[in-house]
Structures are given as structure tokens and as C-alpha cells.
N, C-alpha and C positions, 0 to 999 in steps of 0.2 A: 626154741627155735634157734638158739646158738648153735646146737650140733647140726641142724638142718642147713644153716648158713655156711657152715664149713663144707657140706656136701655139694652146694649148689653149684661151685665152680666146675665141677666134674661134668655137668650137664652142658656146659659151655665150651669147654676146651675142645675146640675143633681139630686138635691135632696139629702136628708139624710135619713138613715134608720129610720123606725118608731119604737122606742122602748116603751116598756111597763115596768111597775114596775115589779121588779124581786121577787115574793115571792114564795110560796110553789109550785105553778104549773103554774107560768107565765114565768119562765126561758126559756121555749121552744122557745119564740120569740127571746130571746137573744142568743139561740144556733143557730136558723135559721139565724139570721142577722150577726153571727160570722163565718159562713162557707160558702160553696160554693153555696148551695140552697138559702141562704138568699140573698147572692150578685147577683145571677142570677135573683131572683125575683124583687130586686130593679131595676136591670137594664132593665128588660123587661117592667117594669112599667113607664119608663122614655123615651120610644121611641118617643112619641109624642112631647117631648121638643125639639127634633132637629130641627124642623121648626119654633121655636119660634122666634129666632133673625131675620132670613131672612123675615119672615111674617111682623115683626114690621118694618124693614128696607123698605119693599116694600110699607107697608101702609103709613108710613111717606112720602115717596117720592110721592104717589099718592094722598093723601088726606090730607096730613100735620099732624104735631105732635099732635095737640089738638084732632083732630077727631080719629086718630089712638088710642090715650090712652083711650079716652072714649069708643071705640068699644073694645078694649082689656079688659077694666074693666067690661063692661056689660057681655063680654062673659065670664070671669072668674066667675062672679056671677052665670051666667045661668048654668055653667057646675058644678062649685064647690059645690054649695049649695045641688043640688040634690044628688051628689055624697056623701056628708057629712051625709045626711039625710038618704039616701036609701042604700049605698054600705058600708059605712066606719064601721068597727068593732073595738071595743077596748078590746076585751079579746082573748086570744090565742085560747081558745076552739071554738070561732066563725069562726076562721080561719082554723080550723081542726088540730090545733097545740097543743101537749100535752107535758108534762115534757120531755125535751131533745129531742124532735121531735119523741117520741114513740107514737104508736097508742094507742086508747081508750082502758083501761083495764090493761095497763102496768103501773108499779110503777117504777120510776126512783129513784135510790138512789145516790144522787150527794153529795159529801162532800168537801166543800170548806175550805181550811185551809189556814192562819188563819182566825178567824172572824174578818174582817176588820172593823174598825171605821174610821171616816173622818179624825181625826188627825193622826191615823196610816197611812193611805194612803198618806196624804199629805207629811209626813215625809220621804216617801221613795224616792230615787232617781228615781226609775222606773216610778213612776207617773209624778214626775216633768219633766222627760225627754219626756214622751208622750205630756205633755202640751207644752214644749218648741218645740219639732220637729213639731207638727202638728199647733201650733199656728203660728210658722213662715212659714210653709209650706202653710197653708191656707191664710195667710196675702199676700204672695207673688202671690199665684193663683188668688184670688179674686181681688187683685190690678190690675193685668195683664188683667184680663177678662173685668174689668170695663173700662180700656183704650184701650182695644184691636182696637175698631173700630176707635177710633181717631188716634192711631198709624198707622194703616193701610191706613187710608184715606190720610196721608201725602205722600204716595208712590204709591198707586194703585186706580183705580177708583171705584165708589161705587159698581158696579157689583162684581168686584174681591174681594172687602172687605167682601160683603154679602156672597159669595160662600166660602171665607176662614172662616168666623165665622161659618158657618153651618157645613163646613168640621171639624172645631175643635170639635164641639159637637159630630159628628158622630165618630170620632176617640176616644173621651172620652167614648162613649158607648162601643165601641169595646175594649177598655182597660179595662172597667170593666167587660165585658163578659169574656175577657181572664182570669181575676182574679177569677170570678165565676168558672171556669173550674179547676183552680190549687189552690184555697185558701186553701183548707185542707191539701195540700202537701208542701206548703211554709212556710219558716220563714218569719213571718210577719214583723220584724224589718228589715230583709234584703230586703225584698220586697219594704218596704218604702223607705230604703236608695237609692234603684236602681230608683224608681219613682222620687225621689227628684233630684238625679244626672241627669236623663233624662230632667227633667224640667230645671235645672241649664244650662245643655248644650244648650237646645233651647233659653233660655233668653239670655246667653252670645253670642250666634250666632247672634241673632237679634241685641244686643247691639254693637257688633264689627263689623258687616257687615249689615248694615241696607239698604240693596237693595231689591227690590221687590221680587225677587225669594227667598232669604233668609227669609224674613219677612213672606212670605206665607208658605213656606215648614216649617219653625221652629214653626210656629202657630199651624200647624196642628200636628206636632210631640208632642208639648205641650199638646195638647188635650189627648193624651195617658195617661196623669198622673192625669187629672182632677178629675174623678170619683174615682180613686184609692186612692188618697190622703184623699178624704172624707172618704171613706169606711174603710181604715186600722186602723184608731184611735180606734173605737169600738172593732174591731177584736183583737188588741193587749191588751186592757183593760180587755176584757172577758178571754183571754187566761192566762193573767198574775195575775188576781186577782180573777177570778172565777165567776160563775154564780149568787151566791148568793150576792155577793157585787157589781155586775155590776152596777145596777142603782145608787147606792150611789157613787162609785167611778167615773164611767163615767159622771155623773151628774156635779160634780164639775170640772172634766177634760174639758168637753164641754164648761162650763161657761168660763174657761180661754182661751181655743182656739178661741171662739167666740169674745172675747175682743180683742185678738190679731188680729183676722181676719179683725175687723172693721177698723183697721188702714191701710189695705191694699191700698185702693184707694188714701188716703192722702199721703202715702208713695211715690207713683208713681207722683202724682200731685204736690206735693211740690218740689220735684226733678226736674221735668219738668219745672216749673216755676223758679227755681234757676238757671238752666243752658240752658234753651230754647230748650232742646232735650230729647228725651226719652232714650237716649243711657246711660246716668250714671244711670238711674233708673233701666234699664235692667241688666246692669252689677253688680250693687248692689243687685238686687234681685237674681242674679245667685250665688253670694257670700253667700247670707243668706241660699239659698237652699242647698248649699255645707255643710254649718255649721249645719244645720238641719239634714243632712244626717248623718253627723259624730256623733252628739248626738244620733241619732236613733241606731246607731251600738254600740257605746261606753257603753250603758246602756242595753246591751242584759243580759238576766239572764236565767239560767237553768230551763227549765219548769218542775213542778211537775206533775207527770201524773194526780193528782187529779184535777188539775185546767185547764186541756186541754179541 
């Protein structure tokens, strides 16, 4: 099951928004990915991933680990290469997107104040709070998803584990679709804090009450936060630093977030090896999510209309 657990995360990774350089006319994609329409497009494009984890588990059970990974690799090449060559577009105009989402022929006049530089942005508590909040949130999230199958396998049979993993992914999609509906009406930092507190409650419940019913139910509830924690970071950066600086500011923020994210699987694994149980890791992860939620709220700032 150790090999399977390392694969399970791929069934949950609901992807990240596709960002373009933000120049004179390319901020349309930033605008689209920072509002409801962009989130909705991302979510609709990820529905096929919901079957990834159960399909891999089914294949490993039927034809073995090596054969399943070979089939998955060949399938990825056969599907991804034609899509990249024939479908993928790298300019907003090719997607029908123009400055600030306006139709062709209109000229957007967006003024971003101040003109951010990298040292300026890094010196702000606002950016550091984004990096800390989402670095912690993603570390906890990816770590849990990496170990989810192994955790479930200790209490439930393989079929129940597979259904739970798939249900987690379905609820992740549902959570992101809900965000798409209300993204433009929400305070992104408050939404982030709520998502992290829901995740903390789910992880804490699994750590304190590690019985099958709680493990399954809390895993599914945790899924509601998966896609949203991924999506909210660029939304906050776009709103607080503006479109013109988005590429620069979110680029460095994303690097910091990803470095922290990479520690997630080791965090759970080391604690499991030290205590012989996932319970301390789950409780510790819940505490980290609560801390991240506090950071997100503590660094709220008044929005300049020009940066909205």
C-alpha cells in the first residue's frame, strides 16, 4: 500500500490556474483567473481527474503496480502531447480574452498603484502573509493527500478506501464550483481562513477519533477545501497588488508556497515513523491550519478600488 499511497495524491491534484505574463494586454487572463469565471473554467476543466485515483487503484489491484504505471504513462503521453500541440494556447487573444475581459475593440484603462518591484513586494507583511498562509495550507493538504490511502487502509478495506478517495476529489470539485459562484462577492482572506478552519476541523477529527466512520466522513469534508486553498492565493495577490504586478509578485509567492508544499509528505511520514501512528501528525496538521487561518485574517488590508 506504500506505493499506492504515493500515487493517490495525483488523483486529488485538481490543478492550478494557467497564468500568463501580465503585460499591456495579457492581464485579461489574470482577471479571468482571479474571479468567478476563471475559477469556474478551472473547475470544469478538472472533472476528468475525479476518476484518476480509483482508476489507478483498480489497475494496481488487477494488473499490478508496474503494468498500471506503464499504462498510465503511455495514456498520458497519447493524450497530453496532441492536446499540447493542437489545443493549448499561450496568448489571451487566442482564448478570446482581452484586457480585463473586455471584448475586442474596447480599451481597458487599469491603473495599478504603486508600481511594485520585487524588493518592495517582499518587504510587505501582506505578501509574506500570503506565502506563510498558503505555504502552510498547501503543505498540510498535499501531505495528507499523499498519505490518505495508507491512512484509510489501516481502518477500511480497499474498496471503501477507493470510494473515499474518489469522493474527496468530487467534493473538491464541488467546493471549487461553489467558490466560482461567489468569488467576486467574497473577501478572499476570510474565505481562506474559513477553508483552513474546515480543513483543521477535519484533520483534528481524524486524529482524535480514528474510527472508520470519522476517517471517511472527515476525509470527504476535507475535500471541500482542496481546490479552494489552491485557487485563493492568486486571487488575493491579484486583488492586493494589482494586475500589472501580478506576474512578478505571484511568481515569487508561488516559489515560496511550493517550497513549503514539498515538505508536506515528509511532515506526515516523519511523525508517523516517530510515533507509529498518524494521529499526532493529523493533530499537528490541524494546529498548523489554524495558525495559517489566523495569519490570513491578521494581515487583511483595506482594498484600493484601483487594485480590485
